[in-house]
C-alpha positions as a printed Julia matrix, in Angstrom:
464×3 Matrix{Float64}:
  13.22  41.92  17.4
  12.3   39.26  18.94
   8.72  37.99  18.19
   6.54  37.57  21.1
   4.06  34.13  20.73
   0.86  33.93  20.86
  -2.16  31.6   21.87
  -5.5   33.87  21.28
  -7.72  33.02  17.81
  -7.09  34.87  15.0
  -9.05  36.47  12.37
  -8.86  33.84  10.54
  -9.22  31.19  12.7
 -12.66  33.7   14.04
 -13.67  32.91  10.66
 -17.12  29.93  10.5
 -16.59  28.23   6.99
 -20.22  27.94   7.2
 -23.66  28.77   5.81
 -24.84  32.22   5.22
 -22.02  32.69   3.33
 -20.96  36.41   3.52
 -19.31  38.26   1.42
 -16.94  41.91   1.24
 -17.48  43.78  -1.79
 -15.58  46.92  -3.48
 -16.2   48.53  -5.94
 -15.28  45.68  -9.18
 -14.96  42.87  -7.09
 -15.32  40.57  -4.15
 -14.55  37.79  -2.27
 -16.32  34.72  -0.02
 -15.61  35.6    3.59
 -16.08  32.11   4.43
 -13.62  30.47   1.75
 -10.62  31.95   3.79
 -11.45  29.11   5.72
  -9.68  26.88   3.54
  -8.24  29.42   1.14
  -5.91  32.3    0.21
  -4.78  35.4   -1.18
  -1.58  35.34  -1.05
  -1.1   32.6   -3.66
   1.18  29.74  -1.4
   3.43  32.56  -0.09
   2.43  33.25   3.22
   4.91  31.33   4.85
   7.3   33.93   3.88
   6.0   36.53   6.15
   5.62  34.54   9.23
   7.18  36.33  12.64
   8.29  39.58   9.94
   7.21  43.15  10.42
   4.74  43.77   7.85
   3.65  46.87   5.95
   0.33  46.39   3.99
   0.83  49.41   0.79
  -1.99  47.95  -0.9
  -4.08  49.66  -3.78
  -7.76  48.1   -2.66
  -9.26  48.13   0.2
 -10.16  44.33  -1.06
  -6.89  43.21  -0.67
  -6.21  44.87   2.03
  -8.91  43.55   4.02
  -7.83  39.83   3.22
  -3.92  41.24   4.35
  -5.05  41.57   7.82
  -6.87  38.97   7.94
  -4.2   36.58   6.65
  -2.03  38.24   8.09
  -3.25  38.23  12.0
  -1.33  35.8   14.36
   1.89  35.13  11.46
   3.7   38.6   11.21
   5.04  40.04  14.3
   3.94  43.52  13.31
   1.56  45.27  10.5
   1.7   48.44   8.98
  -1.13  50.04   7.6
  -0.19  52.47   5.3
  -3.03  54.29   3.76
  -3.57  55.2    0.21
  -3.14  58.63   0.75
   0.26  58.82   2.64
   2.48  60.9    0.83
   5.22  58.84  -1.44
   8.05  61.36   0.09
   7.28  59.68   3.94
   7.32  55.61   3.04
  11.43  55.79   3.98
  10.59  57.08   7.5
   7.72  55.32   7.51
   8.97  51.51   7.18
  12.47  52.2    8.71
  10.3   53.06  11.85
   8.44  50.04  11.63
  11.41  47.94  10.85
   9.86  46.19   8.15
  11.39  43.64   6.24
   8.31  42.96   4.35
   5.58  44.5    2.54
   2.14  43.56   0.64
   0.81  45.32  -2.68
  -1.58  44.28  -5.48
  -1.27  44.88  -8.8
  -2.49  48.63  -8.24
   0.09  50.06  -5.98
   2.71  52.65  -6.95
   6.16  50.86  -7.3
   7.98  53.58  -4.68
  11.6   53.13  -4.88
  10.57  52.86  -0.65
   9.8   49.03  -1.51
  13.04  47.8   -1.78
  12.82  44.97   0.86
  14.04  41.93   1.13
   9.88  40.65   1.45
   7.43  41.24  -1.6
   4.16  39.76  -1.75
   0.99  40.56  -3.74
  -2.3   40.29  -2.83
  -4.55  39.02  -5.15
  -8.58  40.28  -5.02
  -9.12  36.59  -4.99
  -9.28  33.69  -2.82
  -8.05  30.52  -3.7
  -7.74  27.16  -2.52
  -4.88  26.45  -0.56
  -3.66  24.0    2.22
  -3.31  25.11   5.42
   0.57  25.47   7.03
   1.12  25.18  10.36
   3.21  28.22  11.34
   4.93  29.61  14.59
   1.63  31.85  16.25
   2.79  35.77  16.86
   1.37  37.99  18.97
   0.97  40.77  16.14
   1.3   44.51  16.3
  -1.58  46.95  14.24
   0.08  49.95  13.38
  -1.93  52.71  12.65
  -0.66  56.25  11.36
  -2.26  59.29  13.03
  -4.18  62.07  10.6
  -4.12  65.62  11.28
  -0.15  66.47  10.93
   1.77  67.86   7.99
   5.11  65.9    8.61
   5.27  62.34   8.85
   2.72  60.56  10.71
   2.35  59.32  13.95
   2.49  55.66  14.41
  -0.06  54.06  17.37
   0.71  50.73  17.81
  -2.31  48.67  19.19
  -3.11  44.47  19.75
  -5.93  43.37  18.58
  -7.82  43.09  21.75
  -7.11  47.01  22.16
  -8.66  47.01  18.46
 -11.41  45.06  19.52
 -12.39  45.41  23.31
 -15.23  48.35  22.59
 -16.83  45.55  19.37
 -18.3   42.61  22.46
 -16.85  40.43  20.36
 -18.65  37.16  22.03
 -21.87  38.75  20.33
 -22.33  37.98  16.87
 -25.27  39.17  14.71
 -27.93  37.41  13.42
 -26.44  36.83   9.49
 -28.79  39.27   7.44
 -26.65  42.31   8.59
 -24.9   43.78   6.03
 -22.37  46.77   7.18
 -21.6   49.63   4.86
 -18.72  52.68   5.6
 -18.03  55.49   3.89
 -14.82  55.16   5.72
 -11.62  54.08   4.39
 -10.58  50.45   6.39
  -7.05  51.54   6.15
  -7.67  54.14   9.03
  -8.99  53.6   12.53
 -12.36  54.96  11.65
 -13.24  51.79   9.22
 -10.59  49.37  10.49
 -13.22  48.97  13.16
 -16.42  48.7   11.25
 -13.78  45.93   8.74
 -13.29  44.41  12.56
 -17.44  43.98  14.4
 -18.46  42.46  10.44
 -15.54  40.15  11.09
 -16.78  39.03  14.59
 -20.29  39.67  14.09
 -20.31  36.97  11.05
 -21.51  39.92   8.79
 -20.47  41.06   5.13
 -19.51  44.63   3.94
 -19.35  46.51   1.32
 -16.1   48.68   0.96
 -15.51  52.3    0.13
 -13.99  53.4   -2.89
 -11.75  56.45  -3.2
 -13.46  58.85  -6.3
 -16.3   56.81  -5.86
 -18.95  59.35  -6.71
 -21.43  59.2   -3.08
 -23.93  58.64  -5.71
 -22.81  55.48  -7.02
 -21.78  54.85  -3.21
 -25.0   54.67  -2.4
 -26.49  52.93  -5.58
 -24.29  49.98  -4.82
 -24.88  50.08  -0.74
 -28.61  49.67  -1.86
 -27.9   46.84  -4.38
 -25.79  45.32  -1.51
 -28.84  45.18   0.93
 -26.55  47.36   3.57
 -28.17  47.71   6.71
 -25.71  48.61   9.26
 -23.76  52.19   7.93
 -20.49  54.57   9.28
 -19.14  57.31   8.78
 -18.31  60.79   9.27
 -20.72  63.26   9.87
 -19.33  65.67   6.77
 -19.87  61.66   5.1
 -23.66  61.81   6.53
 -24.59  65.52   5.27
 -22.55  65.22   1.24
 -24.77  61.61   1.66
 -27.86  63.1    2.79
 -27.62  65.78  -0.59
 -27.87  62.82  -2.95
 -30.93  62.14  -4.28
 -29.72  58.46  -4.31
 -30.08  58.39  -0.49
 -32.91  56.85  -1.08
 -31.58  53.98  -2.22
 -30.93  52.98   1.38
 -32.85  51.9    4.79
 -30.11  50.77   6.99
 -31.95  49.4   10.32
 -28.33  51.56  11.55
 -26.39  54.42  10.98
 -23.07  55.85  12.8
 -21.22  58.59  13.29
 -17.77  59.26  14.35
 -14.5   60.72  13.39
 -16.01  64.81  14.01
 -18.3   66.21  15.97
 -22.25  65.39  15.61
 -23.99  68.38  16.14
 -27.56  68.2   16.68
 -28.5   69.4   13.25
 -27.04  66.16  11.7
 -28.77  63.57  14.27
 -31.72  65.89  13.8
 -31.44  64.65  10.07
 -30.29  61.54  10.0
 -33.45  60.84  12.24
 -36.09  62.35  10.05
 -34.2   60.39   7.08
 -34.4   57.27   8.1
 -37.22  56.86  10.8
 -36.73  53.35  11.67
 -32.96  53.42  12.47
 -31.17  53.67  15.07
 -28.75  56.7   14.87
 -26.04  56.47  17.47
 -22.79  58.56  17.58
 -19.09  57.07  18.56
 -16.05  59.2   20.48
 -12.86  57.52  19.17
  -9.07  58.4   18.07
  -6.55  56.11  16.93
  -4.67  57.03  20.27
  -6.99  56.32  22.61
  -9.34  53.57  20.53
 -13.26  53.79  21.08
 -14.38  55.62  24.48
 -17.62  55.8   24.38
 -20.92  55.69  22.23
 -24.34  57.16  22.51
 -27.55  56.09  21.36
 -30.03  58.44  23.09
 -30.45  60.6   19.67
 -28.81  63.89  21.79
 -25.31  65.53  20.46
 -22.38  65.22  23.17
 -22.35  62.8   25.87
 -24.3   62.54  29.5
 -22.04  63.96  32.39
 -22.27  60.26  33.98
 -19.34  59.48  31.64
 -17.21  61.84  33.83
 -18.55  59.89  37.46
 -17.15  55.86  37.36
 -15.65  53.44  35.21
 -17.7   51.88  32.37
 -16.34  48.77  30.6
 -12.63  49.59  31.56
 -13.02  53.08  30.53
 -12.19  56.4   32.32
 -12.19  59.78  31.37
 -11.58  63.14  33.04
 -11.0   66.63  31.76
  -7.8   68.72  32.26
  -8.18  72.31  31.23
 -11.23  71.69  29.37
  -9.35  69.16  26.96
 -11.31  64.78  27.34
  -8.65  62.86  28.34
  -8.89  58.7   28.39
  -8.14  55.37  29.69
  -8.75  52.12  29.11
  -7.85  48.78  27.66
  -8.61  50.0   24.61
  -6.02  52.84  23.5
  -2.7   51.47  21.43
   0.17  50.91  23.19
   3.09  53.61  22.53
   4.21  55.96  19.52
   6.63  53.88  17.64
  10.02  56.01  17.19
  11.06  58.46  19.6
   7.66  60.81  19.64
   6.26  62.23  22.22
   5.34  59.44  24.87
   1.47  58.8   23.98
   0.33  58.63  27.93
   0.5   61.49  30.4
   2.15  59.97  33.87
  -1.49  58.33  34.96
  -1.99  56.27  31.99
  -4.61  59.37  29.89
  -4.3   59.94  26.27
  -4.48  63.64  25.59
  -7.16  63.12  23.49
  -7.02  67.64  22.43
 -10.5   67.81  22.22
 -12.18  70.58  24.67
 -15.61  69.32  26.13
 -18.2   71.94  28.01
 -20.29  71.57  30.43
 -24.33  72.42  29.92
 -26.78  71.05  31.77
 -26.67  67.52  32.53
 -24.19  66.61  29.2
 -21.07  67.8   28.08
 -20.4   68.93  24.26
 -17.99  68.72  22.06
 -16.19  72.51  21.82
 -14.03  72.18  19.05
 -10.26  71.05  19.07
  -7.4   72.59  21.14
  -5.71  73.78  18.27
  -8.08  74.74  15.82
  -8.93  77.75  17.6
  -9.46  81.4   16.38
  -8.78  84.18  17.74
 -10.06  87.03  17.21
  -8.55  90.37  19.26
  -7.58  88.24  21.95
 -10.76  86.46  22.13
 -10.53  82.47  20.99
 -13.48  81.19  19.27
 -13.77  77.08  18.78
 -15.54  77.13  14.28
 -16.96  73.66  15.25
 -19.41  75.81  17.7
 -20.65  78.27  15.56
 -21.37  75.81  12.25
 -23.47  74.21  14.68
 -25.85  77.35  14.71
 -25.36  77.57  11.62
 -26.59  74.03  10.61
 -29.47  74.62  12.69
 -31.35  76.64   9.89
 -33.92  74.55   7.74
 -31.86  74.92   4.82
 -28.64  74.42   5.56
 -26.73  71.22   4.8
 -23.57  72.22   5.91
 -20.88  74.2    6.8
 -17.1   75.3    7.36
 -16.15  78.49   9.71
 -12.43  79.73   9.18
 -10.35  82.81  10.17
  -9.8   85.97   8.05
  -6.87  87.48   8.28
  -7.82  91.26   9.84
  -5.21  94.07  11.19
  -7.18  95.42  13.64
  -8.45  92.41  15.91
  -5.53  89.59  13.72
  -8.45  87.3   12.29
 -12.74  87.37  11.96
 -14.59  84.76  11.25
 -15.93  83.58   8.28
 -18.49  80.75   6.93
 -18.39  78.6    3.91
 -22.18  77.53   3.6
 -23.39  74.43   1.45
 -27.61  74.71   1.05
 -29.84  71.79   0.74
 -31.0   71.18  -2.73
 -34.35  73.51  -2.1
 -32.27  75.99   0.23
 -32.11  78.89  -2.97
 -35.74  78.25  -4.0
 -36.81  78.52  -0.52
 -35.96  82.34  -0.11
 -32.85  82.98  -2.34
 -29.32  83.52  -0.86
 -29.33  86.95   0.54
 -32.37  86.2    2.26
 -30.88  82.93   3.64
 -27.26  84.4    4.81
 -29.05  86.66   6.37
 -31.6   84.64   8.52
 -28.28  82.74   9.17
 -26.84  85.8   10.65
 -29.7   87.16  12.93
 -29.58  83.43  13.86
 -26.28  83.11  15.0
 -26.86  87.05  16.4
 -29.56  85.28  18.71
 -27.02  82.85  19.64
 -23.71  83.63  19.57
 -21.38  86.57  21.68
 -20.33  89.7   19.02
 -16.87  88.66  18.12
 -18.37  84.7   17.25
 -20.45  86.0   14.46
 -19.07  85.45  11.29
 -18.35  88.66   9.6
 -19.33  87.29   6.16
 -21.16  84.29   4.94
 -20.1   82.95   1.28
 -23.24  80.13  -0.21
 -20.88  77.65  -1.85
 -21.8   74.05  -4.02
 -19.62  72.07  -1.83
 -17.06  71.85   0.75
 -14.04  69.84   1.0
 -13.25  66.42   2.67
 -10.62  65.14   3.48
  -9.56  61.25   2.91
  -9.91  61.04   6.59
 -13.83  61.68   5.9
 -13.62  65.12   7.93
 -13.61  69.09   6.07
 -10.68  69.93   4.74
  -9.88  72.62   7.57
  -7.66  75.94   7.03
  -6.12  77.64   9.21
  -4.41  81.2    9.18
């Protein structure tokens, strides 16, 4: 494949070598971003990656961050492989990406699929290096989609499509420290990584397996001012006593439906902070942000083009057309856009007054005797209960109706002391009966200590 040349500024060229110094931290190390203006993490081997299709398969987000900054405008294609990518998918993914080089670090598993012409190890530190004059490439950024049990789809973005929602011309005040519960090797985390780079901010990275209390304490020590995660990330954080270690100026939610309960909880916990939620996906990019403290989005968003983003509904599902969407899928997968250039998100929305609210995923419907239920709709009601921190609604097989609805509920720290678990279960059921049609009311409520959250930060849902 021929390399497309570019004159656009690279990520590395956007890094100002000036005070104030800004840093990227993970659990074990940090590097000074400013030093990249005169150094490298590749130990003098960057030239070997010029014009190649490079897979980034590092174990550490810190080395991922270094690699992405240096590879932009050098490699013709960068494929970002999240750490939870199944080992038996590597060969197919690398073949689809036409990868002829891989960037790893000391902790990367030694998969046989990495038998590529060039393998470069990235160190989690910047060392001084002579600045190279390399051909400038218009790098393709390839991100893996989630939510599939097979080989993930591979969505192709440009740097322009990734940074379009950020407002690249607006630099922050130099005192901003971004933090994220996301992994930057997926779309949501990558957006925060780019916001930090383009805004002149520092960034505190998450670490797989790190207890939430330790992560919050580390965010506090680093002075985080802006913090992003899924609603499930935030619900887990609010359960930790270490939540008091942070005092962000801005909190951001995306990746899942932000119901009114989680928005209200964050407002109460951080009364001085701005609270916003964004709608985005790997394929569609960031469609919009909502900062009025309310769930859903204003109906007026559908009326006109907003910053180049157009929304429409087809059979209740949201579709998006904008310069922020991915260009295509790699390989022979289905078309990314419809005939009019819109991306079908598969997310169902319902009009309520002057707003649209998200009901759930088209593929996640529970069928009870022919009646369809979005589990997220029921969860939003359960989460209103003052003793509930989070919930998961799922189907259970039933010989009469095919399925019934059941709910697993995690209580707040003082929930069990506020009348006892059985009384809380009864109260939740009464709340559901008051709000929901009979077929949507859970048949049983189970109080559980925790709910599984996938590597993407979303609730791990099990259907069937």
